[in-house]
C-alpha positions as CSV (number, residue, x, y, z in Angstrom):
1,M,99.0,65.2,71.6
2,R,96.4,66.6,73.6
3,E,98.9,68.0,76.4
4,I,100.7,69.6,73.7
5,N,97.4,71.5,72.2
6,I,96.8,72.5,76.0
7,I,100.2,74.0,76.8
8,N,100.0,75.9,73.2
9,L,96.9,77.1,74.1
10,G,98.2,78.5,77.4
11,L,101.3,80.0,75.5
12,N,99.1,81.7,73.0
13,L,97.2,83.4,75.6
14,L,100.4,84.5,77.2
15,I,101.3,86.1,73.9
16,F,97.9,87.3,73.1
17,Y,98.1,89.3,76.4
18,T,101.4,90.7,75.9
19,L,100.7,91.6,72.3
20,Y,97.5,93.5,73.7
21,H,99.1,95.5,76.0
22,I,101.9,96.4,73.6
23,R,99.1,97.3,71.1
24,N,97.7,99.5,73.8
25,Y,100.8,101.0,74.8
26,S,99.5,104.3,75.9
27,E,96.9,102.9,77.9
28,T,99.5,100.5,79.4
29,K,101.8,103.3,80.1
30,M,99.1,105.3,81.7
31,R,98.0,102.6,84.0
32,L,101.8,102.1,85.0
33,G,101.7,105.4,85.5
34,I,99.1,105.8,87.8
35,L,100.6,102.5,89.7
36,K,104.0,104.3,90.3
37,E,102.7,108.1,90.7
38,N,99.6,107.9,92.7
39,M,99.0,104.1,93.7
40,L,95.0,104.8,93.6
41,K,93.6,102.1,95.4
42,Y,90.5,101.3,93.0
43,N,92.6,101.2,89.9
44,I,95.5,99.2,91.5
45,K,93.1,96.5,92.7
46,K,91.4,96.1,89.3
47,I,94.8,95.7,87.6
48,V,95.9,93.2,90.8
49,I,92.5,91.0,90.1
50,S,93.2,91.0,86.4
51,I,96.6,89.8,86.9
52,S,95.7,87.2,89.3
53,G,92.8,85.9,87.1
54,F,95.2,85.5,84.2
55,V,97.8,83.9,86.4
56,Y,94.8,81.4,88.0
57,I,93.8,80.5,84.0
58,L,97.2,79.9,83.0
59,F,98.2,77.8,85.7
60,T,94.9,75.8,85.9
61,I,95.7,74.9,82.3
62,L,99.5,74.1,83.0
63,I,98.9,72.2,86.1
64,Y,95.9,70.1,84.4
65,T,98.5,69.0,81.5
66,I,100.5,67.4,84.5
67,I,98.3,65.8,86.9
68,K,95.3,65.5,84.8
69,N,93.1,65.7,87.6
70,P,90.7,69.0,86.8
71,L,89.2,69.4,90.2
72,A,92.8,69.3,91.7
73,S,94.2,71.7,89.0
74,I,91.4,74.2,89.6
75,L,92.2,74.2,93.4
76,I,95.9,74.2,93.3
77,S,96.0,77.1,90.9
78,F,94.7,79.3,93.7
79,L,98.2,79.3,95.4
80,P,100.1,80.8,92.3
81,S,97.4,83.2,91.6
82,I,97.6,85.2,95.2
83,I,101.2,86.1,94.3
84,P,100.4,89.4,92.6
85,Y,98.2,90.2,95.7
86,I,100.9,89.6,98.0
87,I,103.4,91.8,95.8
88,Y,100.7,94.7,95.8
89,D,100.2,94.4,99.5
90,V,103.7,94.4,100.5
91,I,104.4,97.6,98.0
92,Y,101.3,99.3,99.4
93,Q,102.1,98.9,102.9
94,Y,105.7,100.2,102.2
95,N,104.6,103.2,100.6
96,M,101.6,103.8,103.2
97,E,104.3,103.5,106.1
98,K,106.8,105.7,104.2
99,E,104.2,108.3,103.8
100,Q,102.9,107.9,107.2
101,K,106.2,108.7,108.9
102,Q,106.3,112.0,107.0
103,V,102.8,113.5,108.0
104,T,103.9,114.9,111.4
105,M,107.0,116.8,109.4
106,L,104.3,118.1,106.8
107,V,101.8,119.2,109.7
108,A,105.2,121.1,111.2
109,L,106.0,122.7,108.1
110,L,102.3,123.5,107.2
111,S,102.2,125.0,111.0
112,K,105.4,127.1,110.8
113,W,104.5,128.8,107.2
114,S,100.7,129.4,108.5
115,L,102.5,131.8,111.2
116,V,104.2,133.9,108.4
117,K,100.9,134.0,106.4
118,N,97.4,132.8,107.2
119,D,96.7,131.3,103.7
120,L,96.4,127.9,102.6
121,I,97.7,128.1,99.2
122,F,100.8,130.1,100.5
123,C,101.3,127.0,102.9
124,I,100.9,124.4,100.1
125,K,103.4,125.9,97.8
126,K,106.2,126.4,100.7
127,V,105.8,122.8,101.6
128,G,106.1,121.9,97.9
129,E,109.5,124.0,98.2
130,S,110.7,122.5,101.1
131,D,113.2,119.6,101.8
132,I,110.3,117.1,102.9
133,K,110.8,113.8,101.1
134,N,108.7,112.3,98.6
135,P,105.9,111.1,98.2
136,I,104.7,114.3,100.5
137,R,106.6,117.0,98.6
138,K,105.3,115.5,95.3
139,L,101.6,115.2,96.4
140,M,102.0,118.6,98.0
141,S,103.5,120.2,94.8
142,E,101.1,118.7,92.4
143,T,98.3,120.1,94.6
144,Y,99.7,123.5,94.1
145,I,99.7,123.2,90.5
146,R,96.3,122.2,90.0
147,I,95.4,125.2,92.3
148,N,97.8,127.5,90.4
149,S,96.3,126.2,87.0
150,G,92.7,127.1,87.9
151,M,91.2,124.1,89.7
152,S,89.3,125.0,92.8
153,T,90.9,124.6,96.0
154,E,88.3,121.9,97.4
155,K,88.7,119.9,94.1
156,A,92.5,120.0,94.4
157,L,92.1,118.8,97.9
158,H,89.6,116.1,97.2
159,Q,92.2,114.9,94.8
160,L,95.1,115.1,97.3
161,E,92.8,112.9,99.7
162,K,92.3,110.5,96.8
163,E,96.0,109.9,96.5
164,A,96.9,109.8,100.0
165,F,97.9,106.1,101.4
166,G,97.2,106.1,105.0
167,D,94.6,107.3,107.2
168,N,96.6,109.9,109.0
169,L,97.0,112.0,105.6
170,K,93.4,111.5,104.7
171,Y,92.3,112.7,108.0
172,L,94.2,115.7,107.8
173,V,93.3,116.6,104.4
174,K,89.6,116.3,105.3
175,N,90.3,118.8,108.2
176,I,91.9,121.0,105.9
177,K,89.2,121.0,103.3
178,F,86.7,121.5,106.3
179,S,88.6,124.5,107.4
180,A,89.0,126.1,103.9
181,K,85.5,125.8,103.3
182,K,84.2,127.5,106.7
183,G,87.1,129.8,106.7
184,G,88.6,128.6,110.0
185,N,92.0,129.6,111.6
186,L,94.9,127.7,109.8
187,V,97.3,128.5,112.5
188,T,94.8,126.8,115.2
189,L,94.2,124.1,113.2
190,F,97.6,123.1,112.3
191,K,98.9,123.6,115.9
192,N,96.4,121.3,117.2
193,A,97.2,118.8,114.6
194,E,100.9,119.0,115.1
195,E,100.5,118.2,118.7
196,Q,98.2,115.3,117.8
197,Y,100.4,113.8,115.3
198,F,103.5,114.4,117.6
199,K,101.6,112.0,120.2
200,I,100.8,109.5,117.6
201,D,104.6,109.5,116.5
202,E,105.7,108.8,120.0
203,E,103.2,105.8,120.7
204,L,104.3,104.4,117.5
205,F,107.8,104.7,118.4
206,K,107.2,103.2,122.0
207,R,105.6,100.4,120.9
208,K,107.6,99.9,117.8
209,I,104.8,99.5,115.5
210,S,105.4,98.9,111.6
211,S,102.6,97.4,109.6
212,Y,105.2,96.9,106.5
213,R,107.6,95.1,108.9
214,D,104.8,92.8,110.3
215,Q,103.5,92.0,106.8
216,I,107.0,90.9,105.5
217,T,107.3,89.1,109.0
218,I,103.7,87.3,107.9
219,Y,104.7,86.5,104.6
220,V,108.2,84.9,105.6
221,V,106.6,82.7,108.0
222,M,103.9,81.6,105.6
223,V,106.7,80.8,103.1
224,F,108.5,79.0,105.4
225,V,105.0,76.7,106.2
226,L,104.8,76.4,102.5
227,L,108.4,75.0,102.2
228,I,108.0,72.7,105.0
229,G,105.0,71.1,103.4
230,V,106.6,70.8,100.1
231,W,109.6,69.2,102.0
232,F,107.2,66.7,103.8
233,I,105.8,65.5,100.7
234,S,109.1,65.1,98.9
235,R,111.1,63.4,101.4
236,D,108.9,60.3,101.7
237,S,108.1,58.4,98.5
238,S,105.0,57.0,99.5
239,V,103.5,60.3,100.5
240,Y,104.9,61.8,97.4
241,M,103.0,59.0,95.7
242,F,99.6,59.4,97.5
243,Y,99.5,63.1,97.3
244,L,100.8,63.6,93.5
245,Q,99.9,60.3,91.8
246,T,96.1,59.3,93.1
247,S,92.9,61.5,92.8
248,L,92.2,61.7,96.4
249,G,95.5,62.9,97.4
250,Q,95.6,65.2,94.5
251,N,92.3,66.7,95.6
252,L,93.3,66.8,99.3
253,I,96.4,69.1,98.2
254,G,93.7,71.3,96.4
255,V,91.8,71.6,99.3
256,F,95.2,72.5,101.3
257,C,95.9,75.1,98.6
258,V,92.6,76.9,98.9
259,M,92.6,76.8,102.8
260,Y,96.2,78.4,102.6
261,C,95.2,81.0,100.2
262,L,92.3,81.8,102.4
263,G,94.5,82.0,105.4
264,V,96.8,84.6,103.7
265,V,94.1,86.8,102.7
266,L,92.5,86.6,106.2
267,T,95.5,87.2,108.0
268,V,96.7,90.2,105.9
269,K,93.2,91.8,106.1
270,K,93.5,91.4,110.1
């Protein structure tokens, strides 16, 4: 009876969480829009932490109903709670790499149009109208719309810098902001930047560097490690009995799960 009440509590929490977001549909839609359109680091991390916390609490309750060990339940629940973080990291790396590959083309276009007219707003407008792919084209189009709607150029560029994923685009925008503020020569700025980013692209191509591909490889290896651990426990009845039906074994699995999650986070950060 007690187990049923705990499961019902977990299900009620899940229903409440769902109904809360349905009731606040406009706010949820806005957050999802931010996730899809801008991928602003601070807002997304808050959402990911919130989801991970909810998953952690839910799995702690569910695991406790199965093994009846509070310490092991608390420790083991760290494993499913990092899944939202992993999904976020994969999406983030994919979008950052996609943007990074387009920065050189962006600089080339800015350099070309600055030769036609030494005017930043004109260059941004022309890039937004070009055939450059998203997300760069969308970022530049939105920046032009903001400036055309009355926002100062400095604020529009600051917003562009916030919406950028990778350091390459952020660094470029910072240089553009400085040049716009000091009245520098755009032709010289974009010409030098074009040479610099072509060299970066050349090195990335030579060394076959891909953060997104590396992250996927790391996660695949880690999943295989986890599957091997599950296979090792399940193949032998005595090992299975020790780890899943004794307090010492359950606590050891909990400690292993925490160490595994810590290893995942540290490896990804590195």
